[in-house]
Structure formats: C-alpha cells, structure tokens
C-alpha atoms as an extended CHARMM CRD file, in Angstrom:
* protein
*
        67  EXT
         1         1  MET       CA            -19.3820000000       22.2130000000       26.5120000000  PROA      1               0.0000000000
         2         2  GLN       CA            -17.6980000000       20.6160000000       29.5260000000  PROA      2               0.0000000000
         3         3  LEU       CA            -20.9060000000       18.7880000000       30.3750000000  PROA      3               0.0000000000
         4         4  GLN       CA            -21.0640000000       17.3060000000       26.8800000000  PROA      4               0.0000000000
         5         5  PHE       CA            -17.4340000000       16.1880000000       27.1560000000  PROA      5               0.0000000000
         6         6  LYS       CA            -18.1410000000       14.4930000000       30.5130000000  PROA      6               0.0000000000
         7         7  HSD       CA            -21.1160000000       12.6850000000       28.9770000000  PROA      7               0.0000000000
         8         8  PHE       CA            -18.9170000000       11.6050000000       26.0590000000  PROA      8               0.0000000000
         9         9  LEU       CA            -16.3300000000       10.1420000000       28.4330000000  PROA      9               0.0000000000
        10        10  ALA       CA            -18.9790000000        8.4010000000       30.5300000000  PROA      10              0.0000000000
        11        11  ASN       CA            -20.6470000000        6.8700000000       27.4920000000  PROA      11              0.0000000000
        12        12  GLU       CA            -19.5360000000        3.3170000000       26.5710000000  PROA      12              0.0000000000
        13        13  ALA       CA            -19.8620000000        4.0960000000       22.8960000000  PROA      13              0.0000000000
        14        14  ALA       CA            -17.0780000000        6.6440000000       23.2820000000  PROA      14              0.0000000000
        15        15  GLY       CA            -14.7280000000        3.9440000000       24.5290000000  PROA      15              0.0000000000
        16        16  VAL       CA            -15.6440000000        1.6830000000       21.6570000000  PROA      16              0.0000000000
        17        17  SER       CA            -15.0650000000        4.4600000000       19.1440000000  PROA      17              0.0000000000
        18        18  VAL       CA            -11.6100000000        5.1270000000       20.6430000000  PROA      18              0.0000000000
        19        19  GLU       CA            -10.8000000000        1.4150000000       20.3390000000  PROA      19              0.0000000000
        20        20  TYR       CA            -11.8620000000        1.4340000000       16.6980000000  PROA      20              0.0000000000
        21        21  ALA       CA             -9.7460000000        4.5220000000       16.0460000000  PROA      21              0.0000000000
        22        22  LEU       CA             -6.6930000000        2.8200000000       17.5580000000  PROA      22              0.0000000000
        23        23  LEU       CA             -7.3660000000       -0.3070000000       15.5360000000  PROA      23              0.0000000000
        24        24  ILE       CA             -7.6460000000        1.6660000000       12.2980000000  PROA      24              0.0000000000
        25        25  GLY       CA             -4.4210000000        3.4860000000       13.1430000000  PROA      25              0.0000000000
        26        26  LEU       CA             -2.5430000000        0.2340000000       13.7360000000  PROA      26              0.0000000000
        27        27  ILE       CA             -3.8620000000       -1.2660000000       10.5060000000  PROA      27              0.0000000000
        28        28  GLY       CA             -2.8020000000        1.8580000000        8.6240000000  PROA      28              0.0000000000
        29        29  MET       CA              0.6730000000        1.6590000000       10.1310000000  PROA      29              0.0000000000
        30        30  THR       CA              1.1100000000       -1.8310000000        8.6680000000  PROA      30              0.0000000000
        31        31  VAL       CA             -0.6620000000       -1.3990000000        5.3290000000  PROA      31              0.0000000000
        32        32  ILE       CA              1.1900000000        1.7360000000        4.2030000000  PROA      32              0.0000000000
        33        33  PRO       CA              4.7580000000        0.3540000000        4.5310000000  PROA      33              0.0000000000
        34        34  GLY       CA              3.6580000000       -2.9530000000        3.0140000000  PROA      34              0.0000000000
        35        35  SER       CA              2.1630000000       -1.2460000000       -0.0100000000  PROA      35              0.0000000000
        36        36  LEU       CA              5.2990000000        0.8650000000       -0.4750000000  PROA      36              0.0000000000
        37        37  LEU       CA              7.4640000000       -2.2680000000       -0.4360000000  PROA      37              0.0000000000
        38        38  LEU       CA              5.1470000000       -4.0530000000       -2.8350000000  PROA      38              0.0000000000
        39        39  SER       CA              5.0380000000       -1.1080000000       -5.2390000000  PROA      39              0.0000000000
        40        40  SER       CA              8.8400000000       -1.0630000000       -5.5460000000  PROA      40              0.0000000000
        41        41  LYS       CA              8.8860000000       -4.7890000000       -6.3040000000  PROA      41              0.0000000000
        42        42  ILE       CA              6.1810000000       -4.3830000000       -8.9550000000  PROA      42              0.0000000000
        43        43  THR       CA              8.1030000000       -1.4770000000      -10.5070000000  PROA      43              0.0000000000
        44        44  ASN       CA             11.2750000000       -3.5900000000      -10.6730000000  PROA      44              0.0000000000
        45        45  GLN       CA              9.3610000000       -6.4250000000      -12.3240000000  PROA      45              0.0000000000
        46        46  PHE       CA              7.8980000000       -4.1320000000      -14.9840000000  PROA      46              0.0000000000
        47        47  ASN       CA             11.3440000000       -2.6470000000      -15.6240000000  PROA      47              0.0000000000
        48        48  SER       CA             12.8070000000       -6.1120000000      -16.2370000000  PROA      48              0.0000000000
        49        49  ILE       CA              9.9220000000       -6.9320000000      -18.5920000000  PROA      49              0.0000000000
        50        50  THR       CA             10.5330000000       -3.6710000000      -20.4600000000  PROA      50              0.0000000000
        51        51  THR       CA             14.2430000000       -4.4830000000      -20.7750000000  PROA      51              0.0000000000
        52        52  ALA       CA             13.4590000000       -7.9460000000      -22.1600000000  PROA      52              0.0000000000
        53        53  LEU       CA             10.9730000000       -6.5360000000      -24.6510000000  PROA      53              0.0000000000
        54        54  ASN       CA             13.4840000000       -3.9130000000      -25.7970000000  PROA      54              0.0000000000
        55        55  LYS       CA             16.0730000000       -6.6550000000      -26.4000000000  PROA      55              0.0000000000
        56        56  ILE       CA             13.5970000000       -8.4800000000      -28.6420000000  PROA      56              0.0000000000
        57        57  GLY       CA             13.2600000000       -5.3870000000      -30.8100000000  PROA      57              0.0000000000
        58        58  ASN       CA             17.0370000000       -4.8940000000      -31.0150000000  PROA      58              0.0000000000
        59        59  PRO       CA             18.5400000000       -6.8860000000      -33.9400000000  PROA      59              0.0000000000
        60        60  GLY       CA             21.9490000000       -7.2500000000      -32.2590000000  PROA      60              0.0000000000
        61        61  SER       CA             20.5960000000       -8.7660000000      -29.0770000000  PROA      61              0.0000000000
        62        62  GLY       CA             20.5370000000      -12.3720000000      -30.2620000000  PROA      62              0.0000000000
        63        63  PHE       CA             16.7670000000      -12.6730000000      -29.9850000000  PROA      63              0.0000000000
        64        64  MET       CA             14.6970000000      -13.3670000000      -33.0550000000  PROA      64              0.0000000000
        65        65  PRO       CA             11.2280000000      -11.8070000000      -33.1540000000  PROA      65              0.0000000000
        66        66  VAL       CA              8.3510000000      -14.2110000000      -33.7040000000  PROA      66              0.0000000000
        67        67  ARG       CA              6.0980000000      -13.3460000000      -36.6490000000  PROA      67              0.0000000000
C-alpha cells in the first residue's frame, strides 16, 4: 500500500489530477454563491409579476382587464 502511494506521488499525472481538483473546488466556491444570489433575484422578480397579475384580476385596483 505504501509503495503504491509513493508511486502515486512520484507520478506526474497525480500532480495534474490534484491541480484539476483544486480548480474544480475554486470554481464551485464561486458558482454556488452566485447561483444563490441569482435565485433570490429571480424569485423577487416572479413575486412582483404575481403581484401585478393579481392587481389586474382585482376590480378595485384601477386596472382594466383586456378582453
């Protein structure tokens, strides 16, 4: 087992795979917060659309539905 680990460390492909793992980790650390921020903005936009559509259906809102 130790011999296999020493071969893994000596192999250049092991270094490249560690670099790729670090790169994927850094990308994940930026994508996840960005998607959380974007999802809250999208939710707020849909809520404002829902509010506007509900006002159209309410006769006392001042909006007249188009037929």
